[in-house]
C-alpha beads as a LAMMPS data file, in Angstrom:
LAMMPS data file: protein, C-alpha beads

119 atoms
118 bonds

1 atom types
1 bond types

-500.0 500.0 xlo xhi
-500.0 500.0 ylo yhi
-500.0 500.0 zlo zhi

Masses

1 110.0

Atoms # bond

1 1 1 -86.329 306.762 -440.427
2 1 1 -83.750 308.641 -442.473
3 1 1 -81.808 307.241 -445.140
4 1 1 -78.183 306.614 -444.627
5 1 1 -75.914 308.713 -447.220
6 1 1 -72.585 306.963 -446.325
7 1 1 -72.050 303.655 -444.818
8 1 1 -68.222 303.995 -444.507
9 1 1 -67.599 305.639 -441.188
10 1 1 -64.028 306.363 -439.676
11 1 1 -63.494 303.829 -436.768
12 1 1 -63.568 306.535 -434.274
13 1 1 -67.057 307.593 -435.236
14 1 1 -68.171 304.164 -435.448
15 1 1 -67.017 303.278 -432.155
16 1 1 -68.519 306.295 -430.331
17 1 1 -71.785 305.635 -431.709
18 1 1 -71.676 301.987 -430.288
19 1 1 -70.558 303.369 -426.990
20 1 1 -73.498 305.998 -427.115
21 1 1 -75.911 303.026 -427.938
22 1 1 -74.477 301.215 -424.712
23 1 1 -74.553 304.089 -422.500
24 1 1 -78.178 304.609 -423.342
25 1 1 -78.996 300.839 -422.334
26 1 1 -76.832 301.267 -419.238
27 1 1 -79.343 304.219 -418.455
28 1 1 -82.288 302.262 -419.144
29 1 1 -81.039 299.234 -416.936
30 1 1 -80.030 301.506 -414.032
31 1 1 -83.802 303.083 -414.277
32 1 1 -85.182 299.496 -414.250
33 1 1 -82.877 298.354 -411.220
34 1 1 -84.330 301.369 -409.115
35 1 1 -87.649 300.488 -410.189
36 1 1 -87.147 296.909 -409.003
37 1 1 -85.560 298.346 -405.639
38 1 1 -88.841 300.100 -404.941
39 1 1 -90.982 296.995 -405.674
40 1 1 -88.528 295.108 -403.360
41 1 1 -88.782 297.479 -400.598
42 1 1 -92.565 297.524 -400.651
43 1 1 -92.951 293.675 -401.337
44 1 1 -94.963 291.559 -398.475
45 1 1 -92.970 288.671 -398.888
46 1 1 -89.209 287.705 -399.107
47 1 1 -87.715 286.962 -402.463
48 1 1 -86.379 283.536 -403.044
49 1 1 -82.836 282.695 -404.040
50 1 1 -83.995 282.382 -407.893
51 1 1 -85.166 285.969 -407.748
52 1 1 -82.052 287.319 -405.754
53 1 1 -79.782 285.630 -408.462
54 1 1 -82.012 287.370 -411.260
55 1 1 -81.437 290.589 -409.620
56 1 1 -77.691 290.124 -409.415
57 1 1 -77.642 289.116 -412.992
58 1 1 -79.400 292.383 -414.069
59 1 1 -76.834 294.267 -411.958
60 1 1 -74.055 292.415 -413.704
61 1 1 -75.556 293.210 -417.172
62 1 1 -75.725 296.913 -416.091
63 1 1 -72.140 296.963 -415.112
64 1 1 -71.040 295.023 -418.237
65 1 1 -72.877 297.399 -420.567
66 1 1 -71.309 300.218 -418.811
67 1 1 -67.936 298.799 -418.919
68 1 1 -68.214 298.257 -422.639
69 1 1 -69.663 301.880 -423.363
70 1 1 -66.522 303.200 -421.848
71 1 1 -64.236 300.866 -423.309
72 1 1 -65.644 301.737 -426.539
73 1 1 -65.456 305.463 -425.968
74 1 1 -61.722 305.217 -424.857
75 1 1 -60.762 303.415 -427.885
76 1 1 -62.623 305.673 -429.969
77 1 1 -60.724 308.591 -428.492
78 1 1 -57.155 306.528 -428.800
79 1 1 -57.534 305.268 -432.283
80 1 1 -54.976 306.833 -434.628
81 1 1 -55.423 308.037 -438.308
82 1 1 -54.520 304.472 -439.577
83 1 1 -57.201 303.090 -437.531
84 1 1 -54.872 301.285 -435.154
85 1 1 -55.181 301.546 -431.177
86 1 1 -53.153 301.071 -428.390
87 1 1 -55.874 299.202 -425.979
88 1 1 -53.588 299.164 -422.732
89 1 1 -55.334 302.301 -421.108
90 1 1 -58.753 301.128 -421.995
91 1 1 -58.309 297.489 -420.821
92 1 1 -56.877 298.877 -417.501
93 1 1 -59.932 300.753 -417.104
94 1 1 -62.335 298.130 -417.451
95 1 1 -63.379 297.305 -413.717
96 1 1 -64.570 293.651 -414.630
97 1 1 -61.480 291.370 -414.787
98 1 1 -62.957 288.756 -416.973
99 1 1 -64.338 291.053 -419.362
100 1 1 -61.036 292.927 -419.530
101 1 1 -59.241 289.634 -420.126
102 1 1 -61.772 288.667 -423.047
103 1 1 -61.535 292.181 -424.577
104 1 1 -57.625 291.780 -424.589
105 1 1 -57.965 288.661 -426.756
106 1 1 -57.720 285.939 -424.142
107 1 1 -60.817 283.610 -424.087
108 1 1 -62.364 282.967 -420.470
109 1 1 -64.869 280.070 -420.357
110 1 1 -66.245 281.190 -417.005
111 1 1 -68.109 283.741 -418.690
112 1 1 -69.335 281.627 -421.369
113 1 1 -71.098 279.305 -418.807
114 1 1 -72.513 282.239 -416.692
115 1 1 -70.636 282.431 -413.702
116 1 1 -70.921 285.269 -411.435
117 1 1 -67.880 287.640 -411.837
118 1 1 -66.744 288.769 -408.286
119 1 1 -64.939 292.024 -407.940

Bonds

1 1 1 2
2 1 2 3
3 1 3 4
4 1 4 5
5 1 5 6
6 1 6 7
7 1 7 8
8 1 8 9
9 1 9 10
10 1 10 11
11 1 11 12
12 1 12 13
13 1 13 14
14 1 14 15
15 1 15 16
16 1 16 17
17 1 17 18
18 1 18 19
19 1 19 20
20 1 20 21
21 1 21 22
22 1 22 23
23 1 23 24
24 1 24 25
25 1 25 26
26 1 26 27
27 1 27 28
28 1 28 29
29 1 29 30
30 1 30 31
31 1 31 32
32 1 32 33
33 1 33 34
34 1 34 35
35 1 35 36
36 1 36 37
37 1 37 38
38 1 38 39
39 1 39 40
40 1 40 41
41 1 41 42
42 1 42 43
43 1 43 44
44 1 44 45
45 1 45 46
46 1 46 47
47 1 47 48
48 1 48 49
49 1 49 50
50 1 50 51
51 1 51 52
52 1 52 53
53 1 53 54
54 1 54 55
55 1 55 56
56 1 56 57
57 1 57 58
58 1 58 59
59 1 59 60
60 1 60 61
61 1 61 62
62 1 62 63
63 1 63 64
64 1 64 65
65 1 65 66
66 1 66 67
67 1 67 68
68 1 68 69
69 1 69 70
70 1 70 71
71 1 71 72
72 1 72 73
73 1 73 74
74 1 74 75
75 1 75 76
76 1 76 77
77 1 77 78
78 1 78 79
79 1 79 80
80 1 80 81
81 1 81 82
82 1 82 83
83 1 83 84
84 1 84 85
85 1 85 86
86 1 86 87
87 1 87 88
88 1 88 89
89 1 89 90
90 1 90 91
91 1 91 92
92 1 92 93
93 1 93 94
94 1 94 95
95 1 95 96
96 1 96 97
97 1 97 98
98 1 98 99
99 1 99 100
100 1 100 101
101 1 101 102
102 1 102 103
103 1 103 104
104 1 104 105
105 1 105 106
106 1 106 107
107 1 107 108
108 1 108 109
109 1 109 110
110 1 110 111
111 1 111 112
112 1 112 113
113 1 113 114
114 1 114 115
115 1 115 116
116 1 116 117
117 1 117 118
118 1 118 119
């Protein structure tokens, strides 16, 4: 591991790095999903509702990570020299309505209790 020389970064750089990390997680989850699809296709018995729910949760997690990566990438590009950003465009591109609401600063209790988000 290399030593960090400067821990003070422009917001644009920090958010782009965070976006890249989330994008990497998105890709890993996508691979996992495809692998599980193969397992399901070759399964000798039907999956129970709990297993199906876990697979749906995995898919939701992948979508959420992808949406956050895209959001961070967009706000990184839109951040001005003073570190301020207008998030309207980035929020409008978040496909998960509840997430967009929370990122816009409005709390949403449904996500906190783990209810599925329909879109």
